[in-house]
C-alpha positions in Angstrom: -18.4 23.1 18.0 -19.8 23.6 14.5 -20.5 20.6 12.2 -17.8 21.9 9.8 -15.2 22.1 12.5 -16.1 18.7 13.9 -15.9 17.2 10.4 -12.5 18.9 9.8 -11.1 17.4 12.9 -12.3 13.9 11.8 -10.9 14.4 8.3 -7.5 15.3 9.7 -7.4 12.3 12.0 -8.6 10.0 9.1 -6.0 11.5 6.7 -3.2 10.8 9.1 -4.6 7.2 9.6 -4.5 6.8 5.8 -0.9 8.2 5.8 0.0 5.6 8.4 -1.5 2.7 6.3 0.3 4.1 3.3 3.6 3.8 5.3 3.2 0.2 6.3 1.6 -0.9 3.1 4.3 0.6 0.9 7.4 -0.3 3.0 7.9 -3.2 0.6 8.5 -0.8 -2.3 11.7 0.4 -0.8 13.0 -2.5 1.3 11.7 -5.8 -0.2 14.7 -6.4 -2.4 17.3 -5.6 0.2 15.6 -7.8 2.8 15.2 -10.7 0.3 18.9 -10.6 -0.6 20.1 -10.2 2.9 21.6 -6.8 2.3 19.7 -5.5 5.4 18.2 -7.2 8.3 14.4 -6.8 8.3 14.1 -4.5 11.3 17.1 -2.4 10.4 15.6 -2.0 6.9 12.2 -0.7 8.0 13.9 1.6 10.6 16.1 3.1 7.9 13.2 3.4 5.6 11.1 5.2 8.2 13.8 7.8 8.9 14.3 8.6 5.2 10.5 8.7 4.5 10.4 11.4 7.3 13.1 13.4 5.6 11.7 13.0 2.1 8.3 14.3 3.1 9.9 17.8 3.4 11.7 17.9 0.1 8.9 18.8 -2.3 5.2 19.9 -2.5 4.5 19.4 -6.2 2.5 16.2 -5.7 0.6 17.8 -2.8 -0.6 20.5 -5.1 -1.8 17.9 -7.7 -3.9 16.2 -5.0 -5.3 19.4 -3.5 -6.2 21.1 -6.8 -6.1 18.4 -9.5 -8.9 15.9 -8.6 -11.9 17.6 -7.1 -13.2 20.6 -9.1 -13.2 23.4 -6.5 -14.9 25.8 -8.9 -17.9 23.4 -9.0 -18.1 23.4 -5.2 -18.1 27.2 -5.1 -17.4 27.4 -1.4 -19.2 30.2 0.4 -20.5 31.0 3.9 -23.9 29.5 4.8 -24.5 27.6 1.5 -23.7 24.1 2.9 -20.9 23.5 0.3 -18.2 23.7 3.0 -19.5 20.6 4.8 -20.1 18.9 1.4 -16.5 19.2 0.4 -15.3 18.1 3.8 -17.6 15.0 3.5 -16.2 14.3 0.0 -12.6 14.3 1.4 -13.6 12.2 4.4 -15.3 9.5 2.4 -12.5 9.5 -0.2 -10.1 8.7 2.7 -12.4 6.0 4.0 -12.3 4.3 0.5 -8.5 4.6 0.4 -8.0 3.1 3.9 -10.3 0.2 3.5 -8.8 -0.8 0.2 -5.3 -0.4 1.6 -6.1 -2.7 4.5 -7.8 -5.3 2.4 -5.0 -5.6 -0.1 -2.5 -5.6 2.8 -4.3 -8.6 4.3 -3.8 -10.6 1.2 -0.3 -9.3 0.7 -1.1 -7.6 -2.6 1.2 -4.7 -3.5 -1.6 -2.5 -4.8 -1.5 1.3 -5.0 -2.3 3.4 -1.9 -2.3 6.4 -4.1 -4.9 5.1 -6.5 -7.0 3.9 -3.6 -7.1 7.5 -2.3 -7.7 8.9 -5.7 -10.5 6.4 -6.4 -12.2 7.2 -3.1 -12.1 11.0 -3.8 -13.3 10.5 -7.4 -16.2 8.3 -6.3 -17.3 10.7 -3.6 -17.0 13.7 -5.9 -19.0 12.0 -8.7 -21.9 11.0 -6.5 -22.1 14.5 -4.9 -21.2 16.9 -7.7 -21.7 14.9 -10.8 -19.2 14.4 -13.6 -18.2 18.0 -13.6 -17.1 17.7 -10.0 -13.9 15.9 -11.1 -11.0 17.5 -12.9 -10.7 14.9 -15.6 -7.7 16.5 -17.2 -5.7 16.3 -14.0 -6.9 12.7 -13.4 -5.9 11.5 -16.8 -2.8 13.5 -17.3 -1.2 13.2 -13.8 -2.7 9.9 -12.5 -3.9 7.4 -15.1 -1.3 7.9 -17.8 1.6 7.7 -15.3 0.0 4.7 -13.8 0.2 2.8 -17.1 3.6 4.1 -18.3 5.6 4.2 -15.0 5.9 0.5 -14.3 6.7 -0.2 -18.0 9.4 2.4 -18.0 10.8 1.1 -14.7 10.7 -2.5 -15.9 12.6 -1.6 -19.1 15.2 0.4 -17.2 15.6 -2.4 -14.6 15.9 -5.1 -17.2 18.6 -3.2 -19.1 20.5 -2.3 -15.9 20.4 -5.9 -14.7 21.7 -7.3 -18.0 24.5 -4.7 -18.0 25.4 -5.4 -14.3 25.8 -9.2 -15.0 27.7 -8.5 -18.2 30.2 -6.1 -16.6 30.8 -8.3 -13.5 30.8 -11.7 -15.4 34.4 -12.3 -14.5 34.1 -11.4 -10.8 33.7 -14.4 -8.4 30.1 -14.9 -7.5 30.6 -14.5 -3.8 32.5 -11.2 -4.2 29.9 -10.1 -6.6 27.0 -10.7 -4.2 28.9 -9.1 -1.2 29.7 -6.0 -3.2 26.2 -5.4 -4.5 24.7 -5.9 -1.0 26.5 -2.7 0.0 25.3 -1.0 -3.1 21.7 -2.1 -2.2 21.8 -0.2 1.1 22.4 3.1 -0.9 19.8 2.3 -3.6 17.1 1.2 -1.1 17.7 4.4 0.9 17.2 6.4 -2.2 13.8 4.7 -2.8 12.7 5.5 0.8 13.7 9.1 0.3 11.8 9.3 -3.0 8.8 7.6 -1.4 8.6 10.3 1.2 8.7 13.0 -1.5 5.8 11.4 -3.4 3.5 9.6 -1.0 3.5 11.7 2.1 2.6 14.7 -0.1 -0.7 13.1 -1.1 -1.9 13.2 2.4 -0.7 16.8 2.7 -2.8 17.6 -0.3 -5.9 16.0 1.2 -5.6 17.9 4.5 -4.9 21.1 2.6 -8.1 20.5 0.6 -10.0 20.0 3.9 -8.6 23.3 5.2 -9.7 25.0 2.0 -13.2 23.6 2.5 -13.3 24.9 6.1 -12.1 28.3 4.9 -8.9 28.2 7.0 -6.6 28.7 3.9 -7.0 29.9 0.4 -6.3 27.5 -2.6 -3.4 29.7 -3.6 -1.7 29.4 -0.2 1.2 27.0 0.6 1.0 23.8 2.7 1.1 24.8 6.4 4.2 23.6 8.3 2.2 21.7 10.9 0.5 19.7 8.0 4.0 18.7 6.7 5.2 17.7 10.1 2.2 15.6 11.0 2.1 13.8 7.6 5.9 13.1 7.7 5.6 11.6 11.2 2.5 9.5 10.3 4.1 7.9 7.2 7.4 7.3 9.0 5.6 5.6 11.9 3.6 3.4 9.5 6.8 2.5 7.7 8.5 1.5 10.9 5.6 -0.8 11.8 6.4 -2.6 8.6 4.1 -4.1 6.0 5.7 -7.5 6.2 3.0 -9.2 4.0 3.7 -6.9 1.1 7.4 -7.1 1.6 7.2 -10.9 1.4 5.2 -10.8 -1.9 7.6 -8.3 -3.6 10.8 -9.9 -2.2 9.9 -13.6 -2.6 6.7 -13.9 -4.6 7.7 -12.4 -8.0 11.4 -13.3 -8.6 14.2 -15.0 -6.6 16.4 -11.9 -6.4 20.2 -11.8 -6.1 22.0 -8.7 -4.9 22.9 -7.4 -8.4 19.3 -7.6 -9.4 18.2 -6.0 -6.2 20.4 -3.0 -6.7 19.4 -2.6 -10.4 15.7 -2.7 -9.5 16.0 -0.3 -6.7 18.0 2.3 -8.7 15.4 2.0 -11.5 12.5 2.5 -9.0 14.2 5.5 -7.3 15.0 7.3 -10.6 11.5 7.0 -11.9 9.8 8.1 -8.7 12.2 11.1 -8.2 11.6 12.2 -11.8 7.9 12.0 -11.5 7.8 13.9 -8.2 9.8 16.7 -9.8 7.0 17.1 -12.4 4.2 16.7 -9.9 3.0 13.3 -11.2 1.1 11.4 -8.6 2.1 8.0 -9.6 2.1 4.8 -7.6 5.4 3.8 -6.0 4.0 0.3 -5.8 3.5 0.0 -9.5 7.0 1.3 -10.1 8.7 -1.0 -7.6 6.8 -4.0 -9.0 7.7 -3.2 -12.6 11.3 -2.9 -11.6 11.4 -6.2 -9.9 9.7 -7.9 -12.8 12.2 -6.2 -15.1 15.2 -7.5 -13.2 13.8 -11.0 -13.5 13.7 -10.6 -17.3 17.2 -9.1 -17.4 18.8 -12.1 -15.7 19.2 -15.3 -17.6 17.3 -18.3 -16.4 15.6 -16.2 -13.7 12.2 -17.6 -12.7 9.4 -15.1 -12.8 6.1 -16.1 -11.2 3.7 -14.7 -13.7 0.7 -16.0 -11.8 1.5 -13.8 -8.9 2.2 -10.9 -11.2 -1.2 -11.5 -12.9 -3.0 -11.3 -9.5 -1.2 -8.0 -8.8 -2.3 -6.5 -12.2 -5.9 -7.5 -11.5 -5.7 -5.7 -8.1 -4.2 -2.6 -9.8 -7.0 -2.5 -12.4 -9.8 -2.7 -9.9 -8.2 -0.4 -7.3 -9.6 2.9 -8.6 -13.2 1.6 -9.3 -13.3 -0.4 -6.0 -12.2 2.5 -3.9 -14.5 4.8 -5.9 -17.5 2.6 -5.0 -16.6 2.7 -1.3 -16.2 6.5 -1.4 -19.5 6.9 -3.2 -21.5 4.6 -0.9 -20.0 6.1 2.3 -20.8 9.6 1.0 -24.4 8.6 0.3 -24.7 7.2 3.8 -23.1 10.2 5.5 -25.1 12.6 3.3 -28.5 11.1 4.0 -28.0 10.7 7.7 -26.6 14.2 7.6 -29.9 15.6 6.4 -31.1 15.0 9.9 -27.8 15.7 11.7 -24.6 16.5 9.9 -22.3 15.4 12.8 -24.2 12.1 13.1 -23.6 11.2 9.5 -19.8 11.6 9.9 -19.8 9.6 13.1 -21.7 6.7 11.6 -19.3 6.5 8.6 -16.3 6.7 11.0 -17.7 3.9 13.2 -18.1 1.7 10.1 -14.5 2.4 9.2 -13.2 1.5 12.6 -15.3 -1.8 12.7 -14.1 -2.8 9.2 -10.5 -2.0 10.0 -10.6 -3.9 13.3 -12.0 -7.0 11.6 -9.3 -6.9 8.9 -6.6 -6.7 11.7 -8.3 -9.6 13.5 -8.2 -11.7 10.4 -4.5 -10.9 9.8 -3.6 -12.4 13.2 -4.6 -15.8 12.0 -1.8 -15.8 9.4 1.0 -13.6 10.9 3.8 -12.4 8.7 6.7 -10.6 10.5 10.4 -10.0 10.6 11.0 -13.6 11.6 9.3 -15.3 8.6 9.3 -12.6 5.9 12.1 -14.4 4.0 10.6 -17.9 4.2 10.3 -19.7 0.9 7.3 -18.5 -1.2 4.3 -20.7 -1.4 2.0 -19.8 -4.2 -1.8 -20.6 -4.3 -1.2 -24.1 -5.7 1.3 -25.0 -3.0 -1.2 -23.7 -0.4 -3.8 -26.1 -1.7 -1.3 -28.9 -1.7 -0.3 -28.2 1.9 -3.9 -28.1 3.0 -4.6 -31.4 1.3 -1.4 -32.9 2.8 -2.4 -31.7 6.3 -5.8 -33.3 5.8 -4.3 -36.6 4.8 -2.0 -36.7 7.8 -4.9 -36.0 10.1 -6.7 -39.2 9.0 -4.0 -41.7 10.1 -3.7 -39.8 13.4 -7.4 -40.4 14.0 -7.0 -44.1 13.2 -4.1 -44.3 15.6 -6.3 -42.9 18.3 -8.9 -45.5 17.6 -6.6 -48.6 17.6 -5.5 -48.3 21.3 -9.1 -47.8 22.3 -10.0 -51.1 20.5 -7.1 -52.9 22.1 -8.2 -51.7 25.6 -11.7 -52.9 25.0 -10.4 -56.3 23.8 -8.2 -56.7 26.9 -11.1 -55.9 29.2 -13.2 -58.5 27.5 -10.5 -61.1 27.9 -10.1 -60.3 31.6 -13.9 -60.7 32.0 -13.8 -64.1 30.4 -10.9 -65.3 32.6 -12.9 -64.3 35.7 
């Protein structure tokens, strides 16, 4: 097996692993509001989302084309037989995926709804910059179809969601509260389903674009060709499986951490999210579904009178959004350097070393996550922010001190009784 073919196989496996993490990381985008309001039971929600993500992955390829041709400058690579550029491009794609996966897992561990898309793009940009220089990145595509949508999309979604929420409460102000909640819960099932469908049309395609880029590097397809059917099927299945596993940590943050959501708010937020994502997918804009969903949920908090918005949590999310691209780019660049310099002696060995590092880091993050499990049973528990967590730790410490004293007192009494018995004898 040639080094290029081996690297291609590793890239495809790693790309599907990224697609899987994208699925469980971004399930909250579609189902957090419906789970929080009780419109859908948690496991039913993620099952429905998985099925619709699977269907959505086949509906469009515009975003896949953006990823395949709009980030790494293929003219700069100038692929040709025997010039080493084939393996270079494969290594760029591989290290970009490593950066995306590690950032996905790290933010998932802390329950931060960061962008899987921007993690992937950051990894690719970092690897391309370190290997090809500034001309190795298609800056026009990055700015026009990634950065500008990243800034505008959550703002637009928030405004639409706030207006929709205000209108919903205005129109239904004379309806009994219980009937209002019950009716909108049914509406939420439709709106959440629409988000899941739109998520498949946008996010699964990004992995399709990455695999297509790897196939171009290997010489299996031409840049002008369409996405192979087997790539579509594999990516659709991977993101659907990841969605079904369920990213409960992110679901809890979106559903409980930002705003206490009622059903009318949930439906308004979900419809705003779906409309923005579907519109962007039509124009091939590779935006972050996470940013859109978060903007919609914040907007619905502003649109409802006396709704409590936890701006501290929102601020931590924004910080994560800002550092996602550069952080993933640094990981992509460093892993490329490692793989490249080891590859000077043995190209296959360089890829193997980077892959082993990825597996070890991912395993450690999963190990850490087991210490603070979040699942379908506790995803709707009351939200505890950072201050509450500190208070609970302090309270726990204070309750441990009397317990220790209680353990000492019986021991002292026992010693006293033994001394008295000795005196009597």
